[in-house]
GUBARO-208248 format. One line per 2 residues: number of its first residue (from 1); their letters; for each residue x, y, z of N, C-alpha, C. Coordinates in steps of 0.02 Angstrom, whole numbers. Example, Ala and Ser with C-alpha at 12.3 -4.5 7.8 and 13.67 -1.06 7.14 Angstrom:
// residues 2
1> AS> 660:-284:390:615:-225:390:660:-165:390  642:-112:354:684:-53:357:645:2:394
// end
This chain:
// residues 320
1> MF> 41:-60:0:0:0:0:43:63:0  96:63:42:140:121:45:170:135:-24
3> AK> 191:82:-58:223:90:-123:175:121:-174  112:99:-174:63:126:-221:48:199:-207
5> LF> 41:215:-143:28:285:-124:88:329:-142  148:303:-129:209:340:-146:210:355:-221
7> AF> 198:305:-262:199:314:-335:145:364:-357  86:360:-326:31:406:-345:50:479:-330
9> FL> 72:492:-269:88:561:-250:149:586:-287  195:541:-304:253:561:-342:233:582:-413
11> SI> 185:547:-441:161:566:-508:129:635:-507  93:649:-453:63:716:-446:118:769:-441
13> YY> 170:753:-402:226:800:-394:258:816:-461  267:765:-503:298:776:-568:254:817:-614
15> MI> 189:811:-607:143:853:-647:151:926:-630  165:939:-567:171:1009:-543:241:1036:-555
17> TP> 292:992:-545:362:1012:-549:397:971:-604  407:999:-663:439:961:-717:509:937:-698
19> YA> 527:878:-722:591:848:-706:646:877:-750  704:893:-721:761:919:-759:816:868:-757
21> AP> 833:839:-815:887:790:-819:954:824:-817  1007:789:-794:1074:819:-793:1101:829:-864
23> ST> 1144:877:-872:1177:888:-936:1224:830:-952  1231:815:-1015:1279:763:-1036:1341:793:-1069
25> AE> 1347:859:-1066:1404:893:-1099:1470:879:-1064  1467:866:-999:1528:854:-960:1519:788:-922
27> AI> 1513:735:-959:1501:669:-929:1558:649:-884  1543:605:-836:1594:579:-790:1648:544:-830
29> KV> 1709:566:-821:1766:536:-856:1827:543:-811  1864:489:-801:1922:492:-756:1977:534:-788
31> LD> 2022:558:-744:2076:602:-767:2125:567:-813  2141:504:-798:2191:468:-837:2171:394:-843
33> ES> 2141:377:-898:2116:309:-908:2173:258:-906  2233:278:-927:2288:230:-931:2319:215:-863
35> KV> 2307:257:-813:2340:249:-749:2292:238:-690  2229:252:-699:2181:244:-645:2175:170:-627
37> EL> 2175:154:-562:2170:85:-540:2102:68:-510  2065:119:-492:1999:110:-462:1962:176:-468
39> AF> 1899:171:-488:1857:231:-492:1788:216:-465  1765:256:-417:1699:244:-388:1666:310:-370
41> VT> 1600:308:-369:1559:367:-351:1546:364:-276  1552:421:-243:1541:426:-171:1485:476:-156
43> WG> 1431:451:-127:1374:492:-108:1360:486:-34  1322:534:-8:1298:530:61:1224:544:65
45> DS> 1190:515:114:1123:535:136:1074:547:79  1052:494:47:1000:502:-3:932:515:29
47> QI> 918:483:86:859:496:127:794:502:87  785:455:41:723:454:2:664:443:50
49> SN> 612:483:39:556:484:86:490:473:48  443:441:81:378:430:50:332:491:59
51> YL> 358:546:85:317:606:89:357:670:72  423:668:70:463:726:51:483:716:-23
53> FE> 436:733:-67:441:712:-137:495:748:-176  517:805:-153:568:843:-191:635:808:-193
55> RE> 645:759:-149:710:725:-147:718:675:-205  665:643:-223:669:589:-273:695:613:-341
57> PR> 673:670:-367:700:692:-432:775:706:-429  801:726:-372:873:739:-365:912:674:-369
59> LR> 886:623:-335:918:557:-340:914:530:-411  858:539:-441:848:516:-511:899:549:-557
61> AA> 908:614:-550:956:650:-592:1027:627:-579  1044:618:-515:1111:595:-498:1125:526:-526
63> AE> 1075:481:-523:1083:414:-550:1091:416:-626  1055:460:-659:1061:467:-731:1130:492:-750
65> DV> 1157:537:-710:1224:563:-724:1275:507:-720  1268:463:-670:1313:406:-664:1304:359:-724
67> AN> 1242:347:-743:1229:303:-800:1257:330:-865  1264:396:-870:1291:428:-930:1367:432:-931
69> AA> 1401:402:-881:1473:408:-874:1510:384:-937  1563:420:-954:1605:403:-1011:1662:357:-991
71> SD> 1671:345:-927:1721:298:-901:1687:243:-861  1719:185:-857:1692:131:-817:1698:149:-743
73> LD> 1646:133:-705:1645:147:-634:1641:82:-595  1689:71:-550:1694:7:-515:1643:0:-459
75> AL> 1618:55:-433:1571:50:-376:1534:115:-365  1478:109:-330:1442:166:-302:1439:154:-227
77> LI> 1466:201:-188:1466:198:-115:1419:252:-89  1370:232:-49:1327:280:-15:1337:272:60
79> VG> 1360:325:94:1380:319:164:1323:333:213  1267:297:203:1215:297:254:1156:342:242
81> DI> 1103:329:281:1039:363:274:1014:357:202  1008:295:180:982:282:113:908:302:110
83> AE> 871:284:161:799:297:165:784:341:225  734:382:220:716:427:274:692:390:336
85> NG> 650:340:325:620:304:382:628:229:378  674:205:336:687:134:332:630:93:304
87> LQ> 585:124:265:528:89:237:547:51:174  514:-5:163:528:-44:102:513:-4:39
89> CE> 459:35:40:441:74:-20:495:126:-36  529:151:16:583:199:4:643:165:-29
91> YD> 661:106:-3:716:69:-34:698:48:-106  635:33:-118:614:14:-186:625:72:-235
93> VV> 612:133:-213:623:190:-257:697:199:-271  738:193:-219:811:199:-228:835:145:-277
95> SG> 815:84:-266:835:29:-311:814:42:-382  753:68:-391:729:81:-458:773:128:-497
97> HL> 802:177:-463:846:224:-497:917:199:-504  941:161:-455:1011:141:-456:1025:79:-498
99> KD> 975:36:-508:989:-29:-538:1016:-26:-609  1003:29:-644:1028:36:-712:1083:88:-718
101> SG> 1117:103:-662:1168:155:-663:1233:132:-695  1242:67:-704:1299:42:-742:1362:31:-701
103> VD> 1360:40:-635:1420:28:-595:1426:-48:-583  1486:-70:-564:1498:-141:-557:1480:-168:-487
105> NY> 1482:-125:-437:1469:-146:-368:1432:-91:-330  1390:-112:-283:1355:-64:-239:1376:-77:-167
107> LM> 1405:-25:-136:1428:-29:-67:1384:18:-25  1342:-10:17:1294:28:55:1311:27:129
109> VV> 1304:85:160:1317:93:232:1251:110:266  1236:76:321:1175:92:357:1184:158:396
111> GN> 1132:198:398:1133:261:435:1079:262:489  1079:314:528:1031:318:584:959:320:559
113> HD> 946:351:501:878:352:476:855:284:451  903:243:429:886:176:407:867:130:465
115> IR> 891:146:524:888:97:579:845:119:638  835:183:648:812:206:714:738:191:729
117> LR> 697:179:679:626:166:691:606:93:681  655:49:672:642:-21:655:674:-67:706
119> SY> 647:-128:710:681:-179:749:747:-195:714  797:-215:753:862:-229:724:857:-286:673
121> KQ> 820:-337:689:813:-394:643:783:-373:577  732:-330:580:700:-305:519:749:-263:478
123> VV> 787:-220:512:836:-178:477:886:-220:439  915:-269:472:966:-311:440:937:-346:379
125> KR> 879:-375:386:848:-411:330:832:-364:272  802:-308:287:781:-261:235:841:-229:201
127> FT> 889:-207:241:946:-171:213:991:-216:172  1006:-276:198:1049:-321:160:1015:-346:97
129> SF> 950:-358:100:914:-379:40:916:-324:-14  906:-263:7:911:-205:-39:979:-203:-74
131> QN> 1032:-210:-35:1099:-208:-64:1114:-269:-107  1095:-327:-83:1109:-389:-121:1074:-391:-188
133> EL> 1013:-366:-190:976:-365:-253:1009:-319:-304  1034:-262:-281:1070:-217:-327:1133:-250:-353
135> NE> 1170:-283:-310:1232:-315:-331:1219:-374:-376  1168:-412:-362:1151:-469:-405:1133:-444:-475
137> NA> 1094:-391:-479:1075:-362:-543:1136:-337:-582  1187:-312:-545:1247:-285:-577:1298:-340:-595
139> GS> 1286:-400:-572:1333:-454:-584:1392:-454:-536  1384:-419:-480:1437:-416:-429:1437:-480:-387
141> EL> 1495:-498:-361:1500:-555:-317:1487:-537:-244  1476:-473:-230:1466:-452:-161:1397:-472:-136
143> TV> 1396:-512:-82:1335:-531:-47:1347:-522:27  1301:-490:62:1310:-477:134:1251:-505:173
145> DK> 1264:-522:236:1210:-544:280:1210:-505:346  1253:-455:350:1254:-412:409:1276:-342:388
147> LN> 1274:-295:435:1283:-225:417:1355:-202:413  1401:-243:439:1472:-228:431:1503:-282:387
149> YS> 1546:-262:343:1577:-310:296:1637:-277:264  1679:-317:232:1734:-291:193:1730:-321:123
151> YE> 1757:-285:75:1755:-309:6:1813:-278:-32  1841:-318:-76:1899:-296:-114:1880:-286:-187
153> IN> 1899:-229:-214:1887:-213:-285:1953:-191:-316  1973:-225:-368:2036:-209:-403:2096:-207:-355
155> GY> 2094:-248:-304:2150:-252:-257:2146:-200:-201  2093:-161:-198:2084:-110:-146:2027:-130:-99
157> TF> 2038:-120:-35:1991:-144:16:1945:-88:40  1880:-105:42:1830:-63:73:1806:-98:137
159> IV> 1803:-61:191:1777:-87:255:1716:-44:273  1660:-77:279:1597:-42:296:1579:-60:368
161> LG> 1570:-8:410:1551:-17:479:1476:-3:487  1442:-45:527:1370:-36:537:1350:-53:608
163> ND> 1293:-27:628:1268:-37:697:1260:-110:714  1275:-126:777:1262:-193:803:1198:-197:844
165> KS> 1162:-142:849:1095:-142:879:1059:-78:858  994:-76:866:955:-17:847:964:38:898
167> VF> 988:95:875:993:154:917:964:212:877  954:270:909:917:323:875:961:367:831
169> EE> 1015:393:858:1054:443:821:1127:423:810  1157:389:859:1228:374:854:1237:303:826
171> NY> 1299:279:829:1315:212:808:1335:171:869  1330:106:863:1354:62:916:1390:3:885
173> FS> 1452:-10:907:1492:-65:881:1508:-113:938  1497:-177:926:1514:-227:975:1590:-233:979
175> EE> 1614:-262:1033:1686:-275:1039:1709:-321:982  1666:-365:962:1682:-410:906:1694:-372:842
177> QL> 1651:-322:828:1660:-283:767:1724:-240:770  1738:-211:828:1799:-172:835:1861:-215:825
179> AW> 1859:-275:853:1916:-321:844:1923:-341:771  1866:-352:738:1866:-369:666:1895:-312:625
181> LD> 1878:-250:642:1906:-192:607:1982:-191:613  2006:-200:674:2078:-199:686:2113:-254:647
183> ET> 2086:-314:649:2117:-370:614:2116:-361:538  2061:-333:513:2056:-322:441:2105:-269:418
185> LK> 2111:-215:457:2160:-163:439:2231:-190:443  2244:-230:493:2311:-259:501:2330:-300:440
187> AK> 2281:-335:412:2294:-378:354:2295:-339:288  2257:-285:283:2247:-252:219:2284:-186:211
189> AV> 2301:-152:267:2336:-88:262:2410:-100:254  2428:-128:196:2498:-147:182:2516:-123:111
191> DG> 2580:-123:97:2606:-107:30:2589:-37:6  2574:8:54:2560:77:35:2492:88:4
193> KP> 2450:36:1:2384:45:-29:2336:77:20  2292:121:-4:2241:149:40:2189:97:57
195> VF> 2161:102:116:2102:64:135:2046:114:149  1988:101:119:1931:146:127:1885:119:181
197> VA> 1878:158:235:1833:139:289:1772:186:285  1713:156:281:1652:195:274:1606:184:334
199> VH> 1585:238:365:1537:236:420:1495:299:414  1433:296:437:1388:351:424:1409:416:459
201> QP> 1423:412:524:1438:473:562:1514:483:568  1536:546:569:1607:560:577:1630:552:649
203> LK> 1695:552:660:1723:552:727:1707:618:762  1708:617:828:1691:677:866:1743:732:853
205> KT> 1719:794:856:1761:854:848:1799:854:781  1768:826:729:1797:829:662:1746:859:615
207> HG> 1769:881:557:1726:910:505:1680:964:531  1708:1006:575:1672:1064:600:1626:1051:658
209> LP> 1622:990:683:1580:977:741:1606:1013:803  1562:1040:845:1489:1036:843:1454:1089:801
211> VT> 1492:1135:770:1461:1189:731:1416:1162:676  1437:1107:645:1402:1080:587:1345:1032:605
213> WG> 1322:1034:667:1267:991:687:1219:1028:732  1154:1026:717:1103:1056:759:1116:1130:770
215> NG> 1113:1151:832:1124:1221:847:1197:1237:862  1240:1186:854:1312:1198:859:1339:1203:930
217> TN> 1299:1184:979:1322:1191:1048:1330:1124:1085  1302:1071:1058:1304:1007:1092:1362:965:1067
219> EK> 1415:961:1105:1475:925:1084:1465:849:1085  1411:826:1115:1399:755:1118:1357:729:1060
221> AG> 1335:775:1016:1291:756:961:1326:763:893  1299:727:844:1322:734:775:1377:688:753
223> HV> 1409:653:802:1465:610:784:1447:537:793  1495:493:784:1482:421:782:1460:393:849
225> GA> 1476:427:903:1452:405:968:1507:392:1019  1489:356:1071:1534:346:1128:1598:309:1110
227> QS> 1597:272:1055:1656:234:1035:1700:269:985  1691:335:979:1731:374:932:1806:366:947
229> DA> 1825:371:1009:1896:366:1027:1923:296:1010  1883:245:1022:1905:177:1007:1916:168:932
231> LY> 1871:194:892:1880:191:819:1943:227:798  1952:286:825:2011:325:807:2075:288:825
233> EI> 2078:260:884:2139:225:907:2155:166:862  2104:131:839:2116:74:794:2142:97:727
235> MN> 2107:145:696:2126:167:629:2191:205:627  2205:241:680:2264:284:681:2330:245:684
237> KY> 2326:179:697:2386:137:699:2413:123:629  2373:137:578:2391:116:510:2398:176:464
239> SN> 2431:165:408:2442:218:359:2392:213:302  2379:271:271:2337:275:211:2265:250:223
241> II> 2239:266:283:2169:251:298:2128:312:277  2079:299:234:2035:353:212:1965:339:240
243> LI> 1944:381:287:1880:373:321:1828:416:286  1776:384:260:1724:419:222:1660:418:262
245> TG> 1632:477:275:1572:484:316:1522:531:284  1461:532:311:1409:578:289:1378:611:349
247> HL> 1310:609:354:1271:628:413:1263:703:424  1313:743:408:1311:814:426:1276:857:375
249> HT> 1266:833:314:1235:872:260:1274:937:249  1339:932:250:1382:991:243:1406:995:170
251> GF> 1399:1054:140:1418:1064:71:1494:1065:62  1515:1067:-1:1586:1071:-16:1617:1133:16
253> GQ> 1674:1124:48:1708:1182:78:1757:1160:131  1766:1202:180:1820:1192:229:1811:1130:273
255> YS> 1749:1104:278:1737:1047:322:1737:980:285  1750:981:219:1745:920:180:1802:872:194
257> YE> 1862:899:206:1920:856:216:1961:881:275  1988:833:314:2038:850:364:2080:790:380
259> KI> 2142:803:401:2186:750:423:2176:742:498  2158:681:519:2142:666:588:2196:618:613
261> GN> 2250:644:642:2307:601:657:2334:573:592  2336:507:586:2358:475:524:2301:463:475
263> IH> 2240:479:495:2181:463:456:2162:521:411  2144:505:349:2117:555:303:2041:552:307
265> GV> 2009:606:331:1937:607:339:1904:646:282  1856:614:249:1817:647:195:1744:642:215
267> NV> 1711:700:221:1640:701:237:1601:721:174  1550:682:158:1516:688:94:1449:724:102
269> PS> 1432:769:57:1367:804:61:1308:757:50  1248:783:63:1188:745:49:1174:743:-26
271> TT> 1147:687:-48:1130:679:-118:1063:712:-136  1019:720:-88:952:745:-106:929:806:-67
273> IV> 966:824:-14:945:880:29:991:939:17  963:999:18:1005:1059:11:1053:1060:70
275> NK> 1117:1065:55:1169:1061:107:1180:1128:140  1225:1130:188:1236:1190:228:1309:1194:249
277> DG> 1329:1250:277:1395:1259:307:1453:1254:259  1439:1252:194:1492:1248:145:1493:1309:100
279> DY> 1538:1308:51:1539:1361:1:1495:1344:-58  1483:1278:-68:1441:1254:-122:1392:1205:-91
281> NE> 1329:1228:-83:1281:1191:-43:1224:1159:-83  1234:1153:-148:1182:1123:-189:1170:1050:-169
283> PA> 1108:1025:-179:1096:954:-167:1124:913:-226  1121:847:-219:1144:800:-271:1217:810:-287
285> TG> 1256:824:-235:1328:831:-244:1364:773:-210  1425:761:-230:1465:707:-203:1531:704:-241
287> YV> 1561:646:-244:1627:640:-273:1631:583:-323  1671:593:-375:1697:539:-416:1768:526:-390
289> TE> 1778:469:-360:1841:455:-326:1885:412:-370  1946:435:-382:1993:401:-427:2056:383:-388
291> VY> 2076:320:-394:2134:295:-358:2190:281:-407  2248:311:-393:2308:301:-433:2362:272:-387
293> RN> 2418:254:-415:2469:219:-376:2494:261:-317  2497:326:-325:2526:369:-272:2477:419:-242
295> KV> 2415:417:-264:2368:467:-239:2296:444:-248  2251:475:-209:2179:466:-217:2150:536:-228
297> VF> 2109:543:-279:2079:607:-295:2003:601:-287  1974:643:-244:1902:650:-237:1881:710:-279
299> RA> 1852:697:-337:1833:751:-382:1761:772:-368  1753:833:-345:1687:859:-327:1643:865:-388
301> RD> 1581:842:-381:1535:844:-438:1464:862:-416  1431:902:-457:1359:914:-451:1325:866:-498
303> FA> 1301:810:-472:1273:757:-513:1206:777:-544  1169:821:-511:1104:842:-539:1114:885:-601
305> KG> 1167:924:-602:1181:967:-660:1226:933:-711  1262:881:-688:1307:846:-733:1371:883:-745
307> VY> 1398:916:-693:1460:954:-701:1507:942:-641  1572:946:-655:1621:945:-601:1625:1014:-568
309> VP> 1647:1014:-505:1656:1076:-468:1728:1076:-442  1776:1087:-486:1846:1072:-470:1877:1113:-414
311> DY> 1846:1169:-396:1873:1209:-340:1871:1170:-275  1832:1117:-271:1824:1080:-209:1851:1009:-213
313> DI> 1894:996:-261:1927:931:-265:1972:920:-205  1980:857:-187:2024:837:-132:2075:787:-160
315> EI> 2140:803:-151:2192:757:-173:2232:734:-113  2234:668:-105:2269:638:-48:2330:602:-72
317> KL> 2389:625:-52:2451:591:-70:2460:531:-23  2479:475:-52:2485:414:-13:2556:406:15
319> DK> 2560:381:77:2625:366:107:2650:299:80  2711:296:60:2740:234:33:2793:207:80
// end
């Protein structure tokens, strides 16, 4: 019933607000086809809602921009809050737009909006099924049965962290998951290769927190939670760790990147919500991430318009 109502009201929305497709004049294309070793799209907070209809056309445009890419894309990574309220009809809309985007793998991170109103068992079943169906359709070998997992693409490791129980705003990691993170990094953070760690919320006091959350006065809000220090201590032991987060809905600008000890922190804007606290706050923004032997480049892009925004590119030199 929810799905039918969603489709009906969305059709009414489109009658009132005509859809604008992204331009194809500046299609996604990597900087150096002969040297790139991995290329993936990085988005945050799609938060598709069955009542906030203005978000869906932005996701649709962003997905079309990816589908129009002139270079092969190895993955699409969304760092949490895929759905506004964790409803099946919301995931169905996201799947409908992403399934034909042409990427080889889908890496999904659970966010607080995906989990906070549902039983934990329901969240795991619904979220993993959503991701597995996308990957099966793409011909990917990635299959998951829990919210934290690791996966290797072209010799590069992605580690996705996810809640071990239902909580409202923060994250919670069991001791087992923290130990798994440490062991995985120990095995994979070798030979100078970057390891990409993805979790929905950033570490505390990073990326402009607490200014970039709520009214900017609560230092206990907006970050990954009580285990922030534990996460930092584990990751900071290794080189070339790139921590990718969302949650803050912060536009491109001074809060997008920072070096946190040995960790490279990248915070990604929302894909469907007008962002804030940045210099470029348009919705449907994110990165085309390109990995080369000695560097990782996060190329800022407005996916709804189909253009790069090079003033906000991030280049990370790798330690060898």
